[in-house]
Backbone as numpy.savetxt, mean C-alpha at the origin, in Angstrom:
# Nx Ny Nz CAx CAy CAz Cx Cy Cz
-9.56 10.30 -1.38 -8.15 10.09 -1.16 -7.96 8.80 -0.37
-7.00 8.02 -0.79 -6.70 6.76 -0.12 -5.92 7.01 1.16
-6.00 6.08 2.07 -5.20 6.13 3.30 -4.11 5.11 3.21
-2.92 5.49 3.65 -1.78 4.58 3.66 -1.18 4.60 5.07
-0.94 3.43 5.63 -0.27 3.35 6.92 1.20 3.08 6.67
2.06 3.94 7.18 3.51 3.76 7.10 4.03 3.67 8.53
4.53 2.51 8.89 5.07 2.33 10.23 6.38 3.11 10.33
6.52 3.92 11.37 7.70 4.77 11.50 7.90 5.18 12.95
9.09 5.69 13.23 9.37 6.26 14.54 8.90 7.71 14.54
8.57 8.23 15.69 8.09 9.59 15.80 9.03 10.61 15.18
10.33 10.37 15.32 11.31 11.31 14.77 11.27 11.35 13.25
10.69 10.34 12.63 10.64 10.25 11.17 9.27 10.61 10.60
8.48 11.35 11.35 7.12 11.67 10.92 7.08 12.38 9.57
7.87 13.43 9.39 7.82 14.19 8.13 8.17 13.33 6.92
9.31 12.60 6.92 9.59 11.78 5.74 8.57 10.66 5.55
8.01 10.13 6.64 7.01 9.07 6.52 5.73 9.61 5.86
5.33 10.82 6.23 4.15 11.43 5.61 4.40 11.72 4.13
5.59 12.19 3.79 5.91 12.44 2.38 5.90 11.14 1.59
6.42 10.07 2.19 6.42 8.77 1.54 5.00 8.29 1.30
4.12 8.45 2.28 2.73 8.02 2.13 2.05 8.77 0.99
2.27 10.07 0.91 1.67 10.87 -0.16 2.20 10.40 -1.51
3.51 10.14 -1.60 4.10 9.68 -2.86 3.54 8.33 -3.28
3.38 7.43 -2.32 2.83 6.11 -2.62 1.41 6.24 -3.17
0.57 7.03 -2.51 -0.81 7.21 -2.95 -0.84 7.82 -4.35
0.00 8.81 -4.61 0.03 9.43 -5.94 0.41 8.43 -7.01
1.42 7.59 -6.73 1.84 6.59 -7.72 0.76 5.54 -7.96
0.09 5.13 -6.90 -1.00 4.16 -7.05 -2.12 4.77 -7.88
-2.50 6.00 -7.56 -3.57 6.65 -8.30 -3.21 6.84 -9.77
-1.96 7.19 -10.04 -1.51 7.34 -11.43 -1.61 6.02 -12.17
-1.16 4.96 -11.53 -1.23 3.64 -12.16 -2.65 3.18 -12.40
-3.52 3.40 -11.42 -4.91 2.97 -11.57 -5.65 3.80 -12.61
-5.36 5.09 -12.67 -6.08 5.92 -13.64 -5.71 5.57 -15.07
-4.54 4.99 -15.28 -4.13 4.60 -16.63 -4.48 3.16 -16.96
-5.17 2.49 -16.06 -5.49 1.08 -16.25 -6.96 0.90 -16.61
-7.20 -0.10 -17.42 -8.56 -0.46 -17.76 -9.08 -1.53 -16.81
-8.19 -2.42 -16.40 -8.57 -3.54 -15.55 -7.64 -3.62 -14.35
-8.13 -4.22 -13.28 -7.34 -4.52 -12.10 -7.44 -6.02 -11.87
-6.31 -6.67 -11.74 -6.28 -8.10 -11.47 -5.68 -8.30 -10.09
-6.42 -8.92 -9.20 -5.96 -9.21 -7.85 -5.77 -10.71 -7.73
-4.58 -11.14 -7.41 -4.29 -12.57 -7.24 -4.46 -12.90 -5.76
-5.55 -13.55 -5.45 -5.93 -13.87 -4.08 -6.17 -15.36 -4.02
-5.45 -16.05 -3.14 -5.58 -17.51 -3.12 -5.63 -18.03 -1.69
-6.03 -19.30 -1.55 -6.04 -19.95 -0.24 -4.64 -19.98 0.35
-3.64 -20.28 -0.47 -2.28 -20.36 0.05 -1.79 -18.99 0.53
-2.22 -17.94 -0.14 -1.85 -16.61 0.32 -2.52 -16.26 1.63
-3.80 -16.58 1.74 -4.56 -16.28 2.95 -4.00 -17.05 4.14
-3.53 -18.25 3.91 -3.04 -19.11 4.99 -1.59 -18.83 5.36
-0.89 -18.01 4.60 0.53 -17.76 4.90 0.65 -16.87 6.14
1.61 -17.17 7.00 1.80 -16.35 8.20 2.09 -14.88 7.87
2.86 -14.65 6.82 3.22 -13.29 6.44 1.97 -12.48 6.09
1.09 -13.04 5.28 -0.12 -12.30 4.89 -1.01 -12.08 6.10
-1.04 -13.02 7.01 -1.82 -12.86 8.22 -1.32 -11.70 9.07
-0.02 -11.51 9.12 0.56 -10.39 9.89 0.29 -9.06 9.21
0.24 -9.07 7.88 0.01 -7.81 7.16 -1.41 -7.38 7.34
């Protein structure tokens, strides 16, 4: 089973956990129906501040 981090407030724990489960299920469904996975990874992406924060 994959792990997903969902940033949330403590009061939102239940919906955040449901969202994480839904995300993992959708990813698994998509991957199981795929023959190939293409990851676009580049120097410009690695050097972007946004990707560094993620």
